[in-house]
Each structure stands twice: as structure tokens, then as C-alpha cells.
C-alpha positions, 0 to 999 in steps of 0.5 A: 411798272415804275418804281420810285426810290428816294434816298436822303443824305442826312449829312448834306440834306440832299434828297435824291429821287430816282424812277426806274422800271421794275425788274422781272424778279420784282414783277414776279414777286409782286404778282405772286403776292397779289395772287396770295392775298386774293387767295387768302381773302377768298378763303376767309370769305368762304369760311365766314359764309360757312360759319354764318350758315351753321349759325343760321341753322342753329339759330345763333347770332354772330356774337353767340357763335363767336363766344362758342368758337372763342 
């Protein structure tokens, strides 16, 4: 993946834009973060589904359940 870096010198008004390949460490960090976000989203979806199932069994709306859970 290409990384674009922009450097702006206030004194001269010069703007330098460089493009480079990401390092192995940057690639690993990006992929780890992507995996972490996907896991968090999956967990949130699972919890929401479980809460909705409980609300359905109790005959509560989502708003009523939210009031009970705080």
C-alpha cells in the first residue's frame, strides 16, 4: 500500500508531498487494527442480537429495554 505524506513549511509556504511504500511494521499494524475493528463490530452485533431476543421474549420494545438497562 502506498502512503502519501504531506509536509508544509509555514515560513516558506513550500508544500512537499512524498509517496512511499508502507513498511512491514506499518502493514502489520494496519492489518492488526482492521482485525480488531472487525472483531469489535462482530461482538457488538452479537450483543445487540442477544438483547433483542431477550426483549422479544419479555415483550419489551427496544426503548423500554434501554430504560431498564440504563
